[in-house]
PDB file with one MODEL, atoms N, CA, C and O in Angstrom:
MODEL        1
ATOM      1  N   UNK A   1      29.345 -34.156 -17.665  1.00  0.00           N
ATOM      2  CA  UNK A   1      29.211 -34.935 -18.782  1.00  0.00           C
ATOM      3  C   UNK A   1      30.501 -36.132 -18.149  1.00  0.00           C
ATOM      4  O   UNK A   1      31.546 -35.768 -17.610  1.00  0.00           O
ATOM      5  N   UNK A   2      30.170 -37.304 -18.339  1.00  0.00           N
ATOM      6  CA  UNK A   2      31.398 -38.024 -18.268  1.00  0.00           C
ATOM      7  C   UNK A   2      32.405 -38.205 -19.337  1.00  0.00           C
ATOM      8  O   UNK A   2      31.927 -38.179 -20.471  1.00  0.00           O
ATOM      9  N   UNK A   3      33.702 -38.385 -19.250  1.00  0.00           N
ATOM     10  CA  UNK A   3      34.567 -38.621 -20.248  1.00  0.00           C
ATOM     11  C   UNK A   3      34.123 -39.903 -21.143  1.00  0.00           C
ATOM     12  O   UNK A   3      33.466 -40.837 -20.685  1.00  0.00           O
ATOM     13  N   UNK A   4      34.520 -39.823 -22.312  1.00  0.00           N
ATOM     14  CA  UNK A   4      34.298 -40.993 -23.009  1.00  0.00           C
ATOM     15  C   UNK A   4      35.673 -41.721 -23.680  1.00  0.00           C
ATOM     16  O   UNK A   4      36.483 -41.199 -24.446  1.00  0.00           O
ATOM     17  N   UNK A   5      35.669 -42.985 -23.185  1.00  0.00           N
ATOM     18  CA  UNK A   5      37.091 -43.566 -23.574  1.00  0.00           C
ATOM     19  C   UNK A   5      37.101 -44.029 -25.002  1.00  0.00           C
ATOM     20  O   UNK A   5      36.079 -44.493 -25.507  1.00  0.00           O
ATOM     21  N   UNK A   6      38.450 -43.894 -25.798  1.00  0.00           N
ATOM     22  CA  UNK A   6      38.158 -44.374 -26.918  1.00  0.00           C
ATOM     23  C   UNK A   6      37.817 -45.783 -27.284  1.00  0.00           C
ATOM     24  O   UNK A   6      37.351 -46.009 -28.401  1.00  0.00           O
ATOM     25  N   UNK A   7      38.037 -46.861 -26.325  1.00  0.00           N
ATOM     26  CA  UNK A   7      37.434 -48.148 -26.357  1.00  0.00           C
ATOM     27  C   UNK A   7      35.874 -48.197 -26.551  1.00  0.00           C
ATOM     28  O   UNK A   7      35.278 -49.166 -27.021  1.00  0.00           O
ATOM     29  N   UNK A   8      35.233 -46.913 -26.087  1.00  0.00           N
ATOM     30  CA  UNK A   8      33.950 -47.240 -26.032  1.00  0.00           C
ATOM     31  C   UNK A   8      33.134 -46.464 -27.431  1.00  0.00           C
ATOM     32  O   UNK A   8      31.919 -46.309 -27.559  1.00  0.00           O
ATOM     33  N   UNK A   9      33.949 -46.155 -28.153  1.00  0.00           N
ATOM     34  CA  UNK A   9      33.531 -45.601 -29.493  1.00  0.00           C
ATOM     35  C   UNK A   9      34.004 -46.381 -30.385  1.00  0.00           C
ATOM     36  O   UNK A   9      35.213 -46.611 -30.391  1.00  0.00           O
ATOM     37  N   UNK A  10      33.083 -46.999 -31.404  1.00  0.00           N
ATOM     38  CA  UNK A  10      33.970 -47.342 -32.614  1.00  0.00           C
ATOM     39  C   UNK A  10      33.929 -46.593 -34.000  1.00  0.00           C
ATOM     40  O   UNK A  10      32.971 -45.824 -34.077  1.00  0.00           O
ATOM     41  N   UNK A  11      34.570 -46.627 -34.880  1.00  0.00           N
ATOM     42  CA  UNK A  11      35.058 -45.924 -36.040  1.00  0.00           C
ATOM     43  C   UNK A  11      34.544 -46.775 -37.111  1.00  0.00           C
ATOM     44  O   UNK A  11      34.889 -47.952 -37.219  1.00  0.00           O
ATOM     45  N   UNK A  12      33.723 -46.200 -37.906  1.00  0.00           N
ATOM     46  CA  UNK A  12      33.009 -47.058 -38.854  1.00  0.00           C
ATOM     47  C   UNK A  12      33.665 -46.169 -40.473  1.00  0.00           C
ATOM     48  O   UNK A  12      33.303 -45.033 -40.778  1.00  0.00           O
ATOM     49  N   UNK A  13      34.677 -47.028 -41.326  1.00  0.00           N
ATOM     50  CA  UNK A  13      34.940 -46.453 -42.750  1.00  0.00           C
ATOM     51  C   UNK A  13      34.107 -46.922 -43.722  1.00  0.00           C
ATOM     52  O   UNK A  13      34.306 -48.096 -44.035  1.00  0.00           O
ATOM     53  N   UNK A  14      33.078 -46.246 -44.392  1.00  0.00           N
ATOM     54  CA  UNK A  14      32.859 -46.663 -45.625  1.00  0.00           C
ATOM     55  C   UNK A  14      33.567 -46.818 -46.755  1.00  0.00           C
ATOM     56  O   UNK A  14      33.727 -45.746 -47.338  1.00  0.00           O
ATOM     57  N   UNK A  15      34.105 -47.849 -47.343  1.00  0.00           N
ATOM     58  CA  UNK A  15      35.042 -47.770 -48.225  1.00  0.00           C
ATOM     59  C   UNK A  15      34.779 -48.210 -49.779  1.00  0.00           C
ATOM     60  O   UNK A  15      34.352 -49.350 -49.961  1.00  0.00           O
ATOM     61  N   UNK A  16      35.046 -47.245 -51.067  1.00  0.00           N
ATOM     62  CA  UNK A  16      35.172 -47.653 -52.314  1.00  0.00           C
ATOM     63  C   UNK A  16      36.136 -47.275 -53.110  1.00  0.00           C
ATOM     64  O   UNK A  16      36.082 -46.103 -53.484  1.00  0.00           O
ATOM     65  N   UNK A  17      37.233 -48.092 -53.576  1.00  0.00           N
ATOM     66  CA  UNK A  17      38.182 -47.789 -54.182  1.00  0.00           C
ATOM     67  C   UNK A  17      39.012 -46.601 -53.420  1.00  0.00           C
ATOM     68  O   UNK A  17      39.146 -45.512 -53.979  1.00  0.00           O
ATOM     69  N   UNK A  18      39.425 -46.787 -52.450  1.00  0.00           N
ATOM     70  CA  UNK A  18      40.117 -45.794 -51.600  1.00  0.00           C
ATOM     71  C   UNK A  18      41.556 -46.343 -51.077  1.00  0.00           C
ATOM     72  O   UNK A  18      41.936 -46.305 -49.907  1.00  0.00           O
ATOM     73  N   UNK A  19      42.217 -46.818 -52.090  1.00  0.00           N
ATOM     74  CA  UNK A  19      43.325 -47.481 -51.320  1.00  0.00           C
ATOM     75  C   UNK A  19      44.406 -46.334 -51.228  1.00  0.00           C
ATOM     76  O   UNK A  19      45.299 -46.384 -50.381  1.00  0.00           O
ATOM     77  N   UNK A  20      44.283 -45.224 -52.197  1.00  0.00           N
ATOM     78  CA  UNK A  20      45.218 -44.535 -52.216  1.00  0.00           C
ATOM     79  C   UNK A  20      45.160 -43.671 -50.826  1.00  0.00           C
ATOM     80  O   UNK A  20      46.193 -43.082 -50.508  1.00  0.00           O
ATOM     81  N   UNK A  21      44.179 -43.578 -50.103  1.00  0.00           N
ATOM     82  CA  UNK A  21      43.846 -42.891 -48.934  1.00  0.00           C
ATOM     83  C   UNK A  21      43.366 -43.620 -47.696  1.00  0.00           C
ATOM     84  O   UNK A  21      42.880 -42.966 -46.773  1.00  0.00           O
ATOM     85  N   UNK A  22      43.466 -44.844 -47.630  1.00  0.00           N
ATOM     86  CA  UNK A  22      43.290 -45.579 -46.502  1.00  0.00           C
ATOM     87  C   UNK A  22      44.131 -45.687 -45.676  1.00  0.00           C
ATOM     88  O   UNK A  22      43.692 -45.743 -44.527  1.00  0.00           O
ATOM     89  N   UNK A  23      45.528 -45.758 -45.824  1.00  0.00           N
ATOM     90  CA  UNK A  23      46.615 -45.627 -44.815  1.00  0.00           C
ATOM     91  C   UNK A  23      46.717 -44.470 -44.389  1.00  0.00           C
ATOM     92  O   UNK A  23      46.954 -44.366 -43.185  1.00  0.00           O
ATOM     93  N   UNK A  24      46.619 -43.573 -44.970  1.00  0.00           N
ATOM     94  CA  UNK A  24      46.545 -42.078 -44.365  1.00  0.00           C
ATOM     95  C   UNK A  24      45.439 -41.665 -43.469  1.00  0.00           C
ATOM     96  O   UNK A  24      45.578 -40.772 -42.633  1.00  0.00           O
ATOM     97  N   UNK A  25      44.149 -42.438 -43.682  1.00  0.00           N
ATOM     98  CA  UNK A  25      43.197 -42.221 -42.964  1.00  0.00           C
ATOM     99  C   UNK A  25      43.423 -42.980 -41.889  1.00  0.00           C
ATOM    100  O   UNK A  25      43.062 -42.367 -40.884  1.00  0.00           O
ATOM    101  N   UNK A  26      43.889 -44.111 -41.624  1.00  0.00           N
ATOM    102  CA  UNK A  26      44.405 -44.846 -40.140  1.00  0.00           C
ATOM    103  C   UNK A  26      45.183 -44.282 -39.460  1.00  0.00           C
ATOM    104  O   UNK A  26      45.032 -44.213 -38.240  1.00  0.00           O
ATOM    105  N   UNK A  27      46.262 -43.714 -40.136  1.00  0.00           N
ATOM    106  CA  UNK A  27      47.333 -42.995 -39.465  1.00  0.00           C
ATOM    107  C   UNK A  27      46.521 -41.860 -38.710  1.00  0.00           C
ATOM    108  O   UNK A  27      46.678 -41.718 -37.497  1.00  0.00           O
ATOM    109  N   UNK A  28      45.598 -41.003 -39.474  1.00  0.00           N
ATOM    110  CA  UNK A  28      44.898 -39.874 -38.885  1.00  0.00           C
ATOM    111  C   UNK A  28      44.171 -40.275 -37.494  1.00  0.00           C
ATOM    112  O   UNK A  28      44.162 -39.691 -36.410  1.00  0.00           O
ATOM    113  N   UNK A  29      43.579 -41.455 -37.908  1.00  0.00           N
ATOM    114  CA  UNK A  29      42.480 -41.805 -36.730  1.00  0.00           C
ATOM    115  C   UNK A  29      43.515 -42.301 -35.650  1.00  0.00           C
ATOM    116  O   UNK A  29      42.999 -42.235 -34.535  1.00  0.00           O
ATOM    117  N   UNK A  30      44.769 -42.763 -35.617  1.00  0.00           N
ATOM    118  CA  UNK A  30      45.394 -43.116 -34.420  1.00  0.00           C
ATOM    119  C   UNK A  30      45.935 -41.818 -33.942  1.00  0.00           C
ATOM    120  O   UNK A  30      45.885 -41.648 -32.724  1.00  0.00           O
ATOM    121  N   UNK A  31      46.544 -40.678 -34.816  1.00  0.00           N
ATOM    122  CA  UNK A  31      47.021 -39.509 -34.316  1.00  0.00           C
ATOM    123  C   UNK A  31      46.033 -38.646 -33.567  1.00  0.00           C
ATOM    124  O   UNK A  31      46.485 -37.985 -32.632  1.00  0.00           O
ATOM    125  N   UNK A  32      44.830 -38.568 -33.831  1.00  0.00           N
ATOM    126  CA  UNK A  32      43.891 -37.746 -33.490  1.00  0.00           C
ATOM    127  C   UNK A  32      42.688 -38.622 -32.523  1.00  0.00           C
ATOM    128  O   UNK A  32      41.470 -38.535 -32.677  1.00  0.00           O
ATOM    129  N   UNK A  33      43.426 -39.492 -31.482  1.00  0.00           N
ATOM    130  CA  UNK A  33      42.529 -39.818 -30.345  1.00  0.00           C
ATOM    131  C   UNK A  33      42.034 -40.774 -30.605  1.00  0.00           C
ATOM    132  O   UNK A  33      41.193 -40.944 -29.722  1.00  0.00           O
ATOM    133  N   UNK A  34      41.976 -41.951 -31.605  1.00  0.00           N
ATOM    134  CA  UNK A  34      41.180 -42.871 -32.059  1.00  0.00           C
ATOM    135  C   UNK A  34      42.305 -44.186 -31.748  1.00  0.00           C
ATOM    136  O   UNK A  34      41.963 -45.363 -31.866  1.00  0.00           O
ATOM    137  N   UNK A  35      43.353 -43.860 -31.435  1.00  0.00           N
ATOM    138  CA  UNK A  35      44.314 -45.180 -31.358  1.00  0.00           C
ATOM    139  C   UNK A  35      43.710 -46.612 -30.462  1.00  0.00           C
ATOM    140  O   UNK A  35      44.146 -47.760 -30.544  1.00  0.00           O
ATOM    141  N   UNK A  36      42.799 -46.202 -29.774  1.00  0.00           N
ATOM    142  CA  UNK A  36      42.142 -47.477 -28.788  1.00  0.00           C
ATOM    143  C   UNK A  36      40.787 -47.750 -29.331  1.00  0.00           C
ATOM    144  O   UNK A  36      40.257 -48.823 -29.040  1.00  0.00           O
ATOM    145  N   UNK A  37      40.268 -47.032 -29.969  1.00  0.00           N
ATOM    146  CA  UNK A  37      38.863 -47.456 -30.699  1.00  0.00           C
ATOM    147  C   UNK A  37      38.873 -48.611 -31.820  1.00  0.00           C
ATOM    148  O   UNK A  37      39.647 -48.715 -32.772  1.00  0.00           O
ATOM    149  N   UNK A  38      37.901 -49.374 -31.485  1.00  0.00           N
ATOM    150  CA  UNK A  38      37.746 -50.475 -32.797  1.00  0.00           C
ATOM    151  C   UNK A  38      37.382 -49.880 -33.908  1.00  0.00           C
ATOM    152  O   UNK A  38      36.647 -48.896 -33.821  1.00  0.00           O
ATOM    153  N   UNK A  39      37.817 -50.348 -35.185  1.00  0.00           N
ATOM    154  CA  UNK A  39      37.464 -49.504 -36.701  1.00  0.00           C
ATOM    155  C   UNK A  39      36.997 -50.569 -37.192  1.00  0.00           C
ATOM    156  O   UNK A  39      37.633 -51.619 -37.104  1.00  0.00           O
ATOM    157  N   UNK A  40      35.884 -50.505 -37.756  1.00  0.00           N
ATOM    158  CA  UNK A  40      34.811 -51.100 -38.870  1.00  0.00           C
ATOM    159  C   UNK A  40      35.315 -50.440 -40.290  1.00  0.00           C
ATOM    160  O   UNK A  40      35.186 -49.249 -40.569  1.00  0.00           O
ATOM    161  N   UNK A  41      35.866 -51.362 -41.068  1.00  0.00           N
ATOM    162  CA  UNK A  41      36.013 -50.989 -42.646  1.00  0.00           C
ATOM    163  C   UNK A  41      35.171 -51.626 -43.641  1.00  0.00           C
ATOM    164  O   UNK A  41      35.513 -52.726 -44.075  1.00  0.00           O
ATOM    165  N   UNK A  42      34.164 -51.093 -44.035  1.00  0.00           N
ATOM    166  CA  UNK A  42      32.984 -51.697 -44.874  1.00  0.00           C
ATOM    167  C   UNK A  42      33.419 -51.579 -46.397  1.00  0.00           C
ATOM    168  O   UNK A  42      32.868 -50.685 -47.039  1.00  0.00           O
ATOM    169  N   UNK A  43      34.350 -52.386 -47.048  1.00  0.00           N
ATOM    170  CA  UNK A  43      34.573 -52.153 -48.235  1.00  0.00           C
ATOM    171  C   UNK A  43      33.413 -52.750 -49.165  1.00  0.00           C
ATOM    172  O   UNK A  43      33.077 -53.932 -49.231  1.00  0.00           O
ATOM    173  N   UNK A  44      32.825 -51.557 -49.938  1.00  0.00           N
ATOM    174  CA  UNK A  44      32.001 -51.595 -50.858  1.00  0.00           C
ATOM    175  C   UNK A  44      32.035 -51.859 -51.955  1.00  0.00           C
ATOM    176  O   UNK A  44      31.527 -51.149 -52.823  1.00  0.00           O
ATOM    177  N   UNK A  45      32.907 -53.419 -52.277  1.00  0.00           N
ATOM    178  CA  UNK A  45      33.138 -53.929 -53.675  1.00  0.00           C
ATOM    179  C   UNK A  45      34.089 -53.081 -54.081  1.00  0.00           C
ATOM    180  O   UNK A  45      33.805 -52.843 -55.254  1.00  0.00           O
ATOM    181  N   UNK A  46      35.201 -52.395 -53.747  1.00  0.00           N
ATOM    182  CA  UNK A  46      36.272 -51.825 -54.065  1.00  0.00           C
ATOM    183  C   UNK A  46      37.061 -52.921 -55.629  1.00  0.00           C
ATOM    184  O   UNK A  46      37.324 -54.123 -55.639  1.00  0.00           O
ATOM    185  N   UNK A  47      37.206 -52.045 -56.575  1.00  0.00           N
ATOM    186  CA  UNK A  47      37.700 -53.049 -57.692  1.00  0.00           C
ATOM    187  C   UNK A  47      39.416 -52.364 -57.932  1.00  0.00           C
ATOM    188  O   UNK A  47      40.088 -52.604 -58.935  1.00  0.00           O
ATOM    189  N   UNK A  48      39.866 -51.514 -56.793  1.00  0.00           N
ATOM    190  CA  UNK A  48      41.434 -51.038 -57.017  1.00  0.00           C
ATOM    191  C   UNK A  48      41.750 -52.019 -55.965  1.00  0.00           C
ATOM    192  O   UNK A  48      41.104 -52.973 -55.530  1.00  0.00           O
ATOM    193  N   UNK A  49      43.219 -51.415 -55.585  1.00  0.00           N
ATOM    194  CA  UNK A  49      43.799 -52.486 -54.723  1.00  0.00           C
ATOM    195  C   UNK A  49      43.706 -52.522 -53.300  1.00  0.00           C
ATOM    196  O   UNK A  49      44.650 -52.883 -52.596  1.00  0.00           O
ATOM    197  N   UNK A  50      42.267 -52.052 -52.718  1.00  0.00           N
ATOM    198  CA  UNK A  50      41.688 -51.903 -51.452  1.00  0.00           C
ATOM    199  C   UNK A  50      41.798 -53.312 -50.871  1.00  0.00           C
ATOM    200  O   UNK A  50      42.549 -53.584 -49.934  1.00  0.00           O
ATOM    201  N   UNK A  51      41.136 -54.044 -51.384  1.00  0.00           N
ATOM    202  CA  UNK A  51      41.183 -55.547 -50.620  1.00  0.00           C
ATOM    203  C   UNK A  51      42.452 -56.157 -50.675  1.00  0.00           C
ATOM    204  O   UNK A  51      42.517 -57.216 -50.050  1.00  0.00           O
ATOM    205  N   UNK A  52      43.559 -55.759 -51.290  1.00  0.00           N
ATOM    206  CA  UNK A  52      44.850 -56.292 -51.168  1.00  0.00           C
ATOM    207  C   UNK A  52      45.489 -55.494 -50.084  1.00  0.00           C
ATOM    208  O   UNK A  52      46.630 -55.909 -49.881  1.00  0.00           O
ATOM    209  N   UNK A  53      45.214 -54.662 -49.444  1.00  0.00           N
ATOM    210  CA  UNK A  53      45.801 -53.951 -48.370  1.00  0.00           C
ATOM    211  C   UNK A  53      45.102 -54.551 -46.990  1.00  0.00           C
ATOM    212  O   UNK A  53      45.346 -54.015 -45.910  1.00  0.00           O
ATOM    213  N   UNK A  54      44.380 -55.487 -47.073  1.00  0.00           N
ATOM    214  CA  UNK A  54      43.528 -55.906 -45.724  1.00  0.00           C
ATOM    215  C   UNK A  54      44.603 -56.324 -44.843  1.00  0.00           C
ATOM    216  O   UNK A  54      44.759 -55.679 -43.806  1.00  0.00           O
ATOM    217  N   UNK A  55      45.534 -57.516 -45.150  1.00  0.00           N
ATOM    218  CA  UNK A  55      46.298 -58.129 -44.409  1.00  0.00           C
ATOM    219  C   UNK A  55      47.255 -57.236 -43.676  1.00  0.00           C
ATOM    220  O   UNK A  55      47.402 -57.452 -42.473  1.00  0.00           O
ATOM    221  N   UNK A  56      48.052 -56.076 -44.351  1.00  0.00           N
ATOM    222  CA  UNK A  56      48.875 -55.463 -43.729  1.00  0.00           C
ATOM    223  C   UNK A  56      48.270 -54.363 -42.792  1.00  0.00           C
ATOM    224  O   UNK A  56      48.837 -54.168 -41.717  1.00  0.00           O
ATOM    225  N   UNK A  57      47.215 -53.666 -43.103  1.00  0.00           N
ATOM    226  CA  UNK A  57      46.242 -52.700 -42.413  1.00  0.00           C
ATOM    227  C   UNK A  57      46.002 -53.576 -41.360  1.00  0.00           C
ATOM    228  O   UNK A  57      46.642 -53.298 -40.347  1.00  0.00           O
ATOM    229  N   UNK A  58      45.200 -54.651 -41.279  1.00  0.00           N
ATOM    230  CA  UNK A  58      45.059 -55.206 -40.176  1.00  0.00           C
ATOM    231  C   UNK A  58      46.302 -55.539 -39.205  1.00  0.00           C
ATOM    232  O   UNK A  58      46.180 -55.438 -37.984  1.00  0.00           O
ATOM    233  N   UNK A  59      47.428 -55.915 -39.780  1.00  0.00           N
ATOM    234  CA  UNK A  59      48.728 -56.043 -38.848  1.00  0.00           C
ATOM    235  C   UNK A  59      48.818 -54.959 -38.059  1.00  0.00           C
ATOM    236  O   UNK A  59      48.888 -55.040 -36.833  1.00  0.00           O
ATOM    237  N   UNK A  60      48.824 -53.631 -38.855  1.00  0.00           N
ATOM    238  CA  UNK A  60      49.327 -52.252 -38.466  1.00  0.00           C
ATOM    239  C   UNK A  60      48.451 -51.621 -37.176  1.00  0.00           C
ATOM    240  O   UNK A  60      48.842 -50.880 -36.274  1.00  0.00           O
ATOM    241  N   UNK A  61      47.090 -52.207 -37.431  1.00  0.00           N
ATOM    242  CA  UNK A  61      46.072 -51.824 -36.440  1.00  0.00           C
ATOM    243  C   UNK A  61      45.907 -52.826 -35.376  1.00  0.00           C
ATOM    244  O   UNK A  61      44.899 -52.710 -34.678  1.00  0.00           O
ATOM    245  N   UNK A  62      46.781 -53.860 -35.112  1.00  0.00           N
ATOM    246  CA  UNK A  62      46.912 -54.423 -33.986  1.00  0.00           C
ATOM    247  C   UNK A  62      45.699 -55.122 -33.617  1.00  0.00           C
ATOM    248  O   UNK A  62      45.482 -55.165 -32.406  1.00  0.00           O
ATOM    249  N   UNK A  63      44.815 -55.710 -34.422  1.00  0.00           N
ATOM    250  CA  UNK A  63      43.602 -56.147 -33.889  1.00  0.00           C
ATOM    251  C   UNK A  63      42.271 -55.546 -33.893  1.00  0.00           C
ATOM    252  O   UNK A  63      41.154 -56.064 -33.867  1.00  0.00           O
ATOM    253  N   UNK A  64      42.711 -54.155 -33.937  1.00  0.00           N
ATOM    254  CA  UNK A  64      41.509 -53.356 -33.841  1.00  0.00           C
ATOM    255  C   UNK A  64      40.552 -53.165 -35.172  1.00  0.00           C
ATOM    256  O   UNK A  64      39.375 -52.818 -35.080  1.00  0.00           O
ATOM    257  N   UNK A  65      41.042 -53.368 -36.093  1.00  0.00           N
ATOM    258  CA  UNK A  65      40.678 -53.446 -37.652  1.00  0.00           C
ATOM    259  C   UNK A  65      39.432 -54.700 -37.981  1.00  0.00           C
ATOM    260  O   UNK A  65      39.693 -55.891 -37.812  1.00  0.00           O
ATOM    261  N   UNK A  66      38.416 -54.342 -38.344  1.00  0.00           N
ATOM    262  CA  UNK A  66      37.527 -55.513 -38.677  1.00  0.00           C
ATOM    263  C   UNK A  66      37.066 -54.966 -40.150  1.00  0.00           C
ATOM    264  O   UNK A  66      36.618 -53.845 -40.392  1.00  0.00           O
ATOM    265  N   UNK A  67      37.290 -56.057 -41.091  1.00  0.00           N
ATOM    266  CA  UNK A  67      37.120 -55.487 -42.524  1.00  0.00           C
ATOM    267  C   UNK A  67      36.135 -56.537 -42.716  1.00  0.00           C
ATOM    268  O   UNK A  67      36.061 -57.692 -42.296  1.00  0.00           O
ATOM    269  N   UNK A  68      35.170 -55.603 -43.699  1.00  0.00           N
ATOM    270  CA  UNK A  68      33.859 -56.610 -44.212  1.00  0.00           C
ATOM    271  C   UNK A  68      33.608 -55.958 -45.483  1.00  0.00           C
ATOM    272  O   UNK A  68      33.358 -54.759 -45.606  1.00  0.00           O
ATOM    273  N   UNK A  69      33.700 -56.947 -46.578  1.00  0.00           N
ATOM    274  CA  UNK A  69      33.392 -56.783 -47.701  1.00  0.00           C
ATOM    275  C   UNK A  69      32.119 -57.404 -48.198  1.00  0.00           C
ATOM    276  O   UNK A  69      31.746 -58.575 -48.141  1.00  0.00           O
ATOM    277  N   UNK A  70      31.395 -56.060 -48.829  1.00  0.00           N
ATOM    278  CA  UNK A  70      30.097 -56.400 -49.648  1.00  0.00           C
ATOM    279  C   UNK A  70      30.082 -56.134 -50.906  1.00  0.00           C
ATOM    280  O   UNK A  70      30.921 -55.422 -51.457  1.00  0.00           O
ATOM    281  N   UNK A  71      29.170 -56.658 -51.442  1.00  0.00           N
ATOM    282  CA  UNK A  71      29.024 -56.495 -53.230  1.00  0.00           C
ATOM    283  C   UNK A  71      28.841 -54.526 -53.123  1.00  0.00           C
ATOM    284  O   UNK A  71      28.499 -53.810 -52.181  1.00  0.00           O
ATOM    285  N   UNK A  72      29.203 -54.235 -54.387  1.00  0.00           N
ATOM    286  CA  UNK A  72      29.017 -52.925 -54.494  1.00  0.00           C
ATOM    287  C   UNK A  72      27.790 -52.757 -54.376  1.00  0.00           C
ATOM    288  O   UNK A  72      27.143 -53.459 -55.152  1.00  0.00           O
ATOM    289  N   UNK A  73      27.045 -51.938 -53.544  1.00  0.00           N
ATOM    290  CA  UNK A  73      25.424 -51.511 -53.203  1.00  0.00           C
ATOM    291  C   UNK A  73      25.537 -50.069 -53.135  1.00  0.00           C
ATOM    292  O   UNK A  73      24.438 -49.536 -52.987  1.00  0.00           O
ATOM    293  N   UNK A  74      26.690 -49.124 -53.207  1.00  0.00           N
ATOM    294  CA  UNK A  74      26.365 -47.298 -53.097  1.00  0.00           C
ATOM    295  C   UNK A  74      26.909 -47.409 -51.708  1.00  0.00           C
ATOM    296  O   UNK A  74      27.256 -48.333 -50.972  1.00  0.00           O
ATOM    297  N   UNK A  75      26.843 -46.018 -51.636  1.00  0.00           N
ATOM    298  CA  UNK A  75      27.379 -45.586 -50.132  1.00  0.00           C
ATOM    299  C   UNK A  75      26.553 -45.518 -48.874  1.00  0.00           C
ATOM    300  O   UNK A  75      27.016 -45.303 -47.753  1.00  0.00           O
ATOM    301  N   UNK A  76      25.213 -45.733 -49.184  1.00  0.00           N
ATOM    302  CA  UNK A  76      24.275 -46.047 -48.336  1.00  0.00           C
ATOM    303  C   UNK A  76      24.282 -47.334 -47.736  1.00  0.00           C
ATOM    304  O   UNK A  76      24.236 -47.352 -46.506  1.00  0.00           O
ATOM    305  N   UNK A  77      24.329 -48.421 -48.347  1.00  0.00           N
ATOM    306  CA  UNK A  77      24.543 -49.671 -48.043  1.00  0.00           C
ATOM    307  C   UNK A  77      25.941 -49.904 -47.166  1.00  0.00           C
ATOM    308  O   UNK A  77      25.950 -50.583 -46.139  1.00  0.00           O
ATOM    309  N   UNK A  78      26.939 -49.350 -47.629  1.00  0.00           N
ATOM    310  CA  UNK A  78      28.193 -49.368 -46.581  1.00  0.00           C
ATOM    311  C   UNK A  78      28.088 -48.468 -45.225  1.00  0.00           C
ATOM    312  O   UNK A  78      28.568 -48.877 -44.168  1.00  0.00           O
ATOM    313  N   UNK A  79      27.695 -47.722 -45.289  1.00  0.00           N
ATOM    314  CA  UNK A  79      27.138 -46.715 -44.058  1.00  0.00           C
ATOM    315  C   UNK A  79      26.343 -47.258 -43.127  1.00  0.00           C
ATOM    316  O   UNK A  79      26.489 -47.063 -41.921  1.00  0.00           O
ATOM    317  N   UNK A  80      25.181 -48.192 -43.800  1.00  0.00           N
ATOM    318  CA  UNK A  80      24.233 -48.980 -42.897  1.00  0.00           C
ATOM    319  C   UNK A  80      24.958 -50.161 -42.252  1.00  0.00           C
ATOM    320  O   UNK A  80      24.354 -50.915 -41.489  1.00  0.00           O
TER     321      UNK A  80
ENDMDL
END
């Protein structure tokens, strides 16, 4: 079986009010082999400070983080 490169796999993070966990989540991705993978964060209408973290986290991910904000629709909509 051919080896899959990190650039060939996208990581999707459905998010709702997870500001307290999001920085650690991104560090974990980097430390566990996802450093080269594109990251797609779908913010499901967070009411905490999750949206305020966007610029800082995008900069920390060096252009690999794509942030999408949708109206709160539940976890299914964010996953899809």
